[in-house]
N, C-alpha and C positions, 0 to 999 in steps of 0.2 A: 401795366401799360395804361397810360393816361395821356389824353390830349387836352391841354388847357388853352382856351382863347381868352385873353385878359384885356378888357377895355380896348378892343380893336376898332379903329376907325380907318376909313379909306376915302380920300378926297381926290377927285379928278376934275380938272378944269374948274375949280372952285365949287364943285358940287359934292355934297356928302353922300357917297354911295353906300358906305357902311357907317353906322353911328354907335359907338360904344358897345360893341358886341362882347358878351361874356358867356362862355360855354365850358362845360367840363364833360368830356366824352370818354367813356370806357368801352368795354366790350358791349356789343348789341347793335341793333339796326336802328338808325336814325333817319327819319324822313324830313327833308327840308322843304317846306311848303310856302308858296307865296305867288302873287301875280307876277307877270312879266315886269321887270324893272325893280323888283323888290330888293335885289342885291344878292340873290342866291348864288348865281354863278361867280360873282366877285368874291363872295365869302369862300367858296370852294377853291378858287384860285389862290387866295391868301393862304388857306390851309395847305395847299399843294406847293407852296413856295414860288408860284408863278408870278405873284404880285406881292410887293412889300407893303405892309400896312403903313399908313401915314402916322398912326399912333397905336400904341399897345404892343402886345407880344403874343406869340404862339409858342407854347412849350410842349415838348414830348418827354415824358418822364423827367420833368423839372428842368429840361435843357432847351434852350431856344432852338427852333427848327432852322434858323438861318445858318447856312454852311454846316449843317449837321448831317454828316454822312450816314450815321446810324439810322436817323429818321428817314432819309431818302431811300435807304435800302429796304425799309419796311413800308414804304408808301407806294400806292398805285392810284393813278387818277385817269379816268376816262372822260374826256370832254364831250360836248354834244356832237361835234364833228369828228368822227373817227379817222385818224391819220395813218391809215395803212399804206404800204407801198404797193401801188397798183400793178406793177409788173412782177411782183412776187405772188406765189400761191399762198394758201393759208398756212401750211407748215413752215414755209420759209419766213413768213412774217412772224409767226410765233417764235421761231428759233432766233431770228435776228434781234427782235426786241427783247426776247428773254435774256440774251447775252448782254444787251445794253442795260437791263435791269439788274445785272449782277449775278444771274444764275450760272451755275457751272455747266459746261458743255455736256458732261456725262449725265447729269440729272435731267437735262432738258428733254431727252428722248422719252423718258418715263412720264414727265409732266405733260408733255404735248399729247402723248397717247391718251392719258386720262382726260385731258381737257377736250379733245376731239370727241371722245365718247360722251362726256357730260353734256356737251352742247350740240350733239347730233351733227357733227361736222365731218365724220369719217369719210363719207361718200364724196365729199367736196374738197378734201384736204389738198389735192394737187391742182385745183382750179385757180387760175390767176384772179386776183381781186377785181380787175376791170370787167370780168365776166360774171361776177356774182351779183345777186339781187341785194337790194338795200337791207332786207332783213338778215341775210346771211352775213353781210358786212358788219352789221350791228352786233350780231352774235359773236363774230370773230373778235371785234373790238373789246367786248366784255370778257371773252375768254382770255384775251391778251392781258387784260388788267389783273388777272388772277395768277399769271405765270410765275410771279415771284413770291407767292403765298403771303400777301401783304397783311400787316397788322392794322394799317389804316387804308381802307378801300373807299375811294370817292368816285361816285358815278353821277354825272350830270345828264339828266333825262335819258337814262339807259334803255327805256322801253320803246323808244321811237322805232317804227318800222317792224315791230314784233307782233305776231298774232297772239291770241289768248293762250294757246297751248305753249308757245315759246315763253311767254311772260310767266306762266305758271311754273315752268321748269326753272326759270331764272330765280323766281321768288324762293323756291325750295333750296336752290344752291346757295343763295345769299343768306338765307336763314341759318343754314349749316355753318357757313363761314363766320357769321356774326357771333357764334358761340365763343370764339376765341379772338375776334378782331372787332374793330369799330368800322361798321359799314355805314357810310353817309350817302344818302340818295336824294337827289333833287328830282321831283316828278310832279306832273299835273294830274296823275291818275289817282285821285283822292279815294274813289270808291274801292279801289283794289288795295292800295298801300295801307289803308286803315286797318286791314286785317292781317297785315304782314309785319309792319314796323313795331318796334318796342317803344320808341319815343318820337314825338313829333315836335319839330321846331318851326314855328310860324313866323313869317317875316312880312313886314309892310314898310315900304319907303326907307329901306336900309336899317331898320331896327327889328329886334326880336320882340314880338308881342306876347308870345306864350310858349312855354315848354312843358310837355307832360305826356303821359301815355294816353291811350284812347279814352278811357273812362274819365281821367282827370281833365282832359280837354273838353269833354262834353259837360262835366260838372261845372267847370269854370265858366263856360258859355251860359249855362243855365243860371248860375248865380248872378252873372253880370247883366243878363238880359231879361230874366224872369220867364224865359221860354222853357217849358217842360215837355212840350210835344208839338210836332208839326201837324199832328192830327189828334183832335180831342177824343176821337172814338177808337183809340188803339185797342186791338183785340188782345186777349191774354194768350192767344195761340203763340207758341214759341217762334214759329216762322215769321209771323206778323211782327212779333216783338223785335226780332233781329232786323227786320226791315226798318222799323222805327228807330232803333239805335243807329243804324247806318245813316239814315236820313239826318238824325241829330248830329252826327259827326260831320257830315257834309255842311250842315248849317253852321256848326262851330268853326269849321275851317274857313268858310266864307267870312264869318264875323272877324276872326283873328287876322285875316289877310287883306280885308277890304275896309272894315268899319271900325276896328278897334281904336 
């Protein structure tokens, strides 16, 4: 399984929203980081076939994703605004959209039962969406994105409206899924995602400024800026050292997404 983005650009109203994007994604968790307007959501929509690139191609197992039914069957995309049917309860939404995603009716009962348990939705499964809180709607949207066991899972700001306990549960679920799938997440929660994702993709003004794991990203930042510590009096204590590394990653992220 491999997803290749080759020299992709996207122009809207004469403005370059994406500029010559090149990526190779296999299994693992990828965090897409950047300021508002950096092009993150546009890139996710191109990968999800919702937008056609002005230039370049996106390939799944060497085949163009355009009109590719195999790719669509293995893809799941959750946008920032979860589009659930408000007059349906949670189970009805999962069942209805599961069928649309190509799941067999017989297997949906088992999948829905497992998802309700994983996302702590069992007690609310028969409540209609318009009576649910924002956090529960968000959890249901994420659960829905997993109903077809996707090989390419794309989540645009999935942690909105979730408390720390819910986010921790979701991180654990996504880490497990990423062992056999490509999980691509756009988020602003830098301090949390740095300890979860395998690879970080930094964007600024429609371009990718850096790709690497946590240590590589910090090392690249240090090499380019000469900064080796945000605090010259770092303790050798492991807990203090972890705080130092975390701060360095946040500084690196700010550099790659704002000043690179």
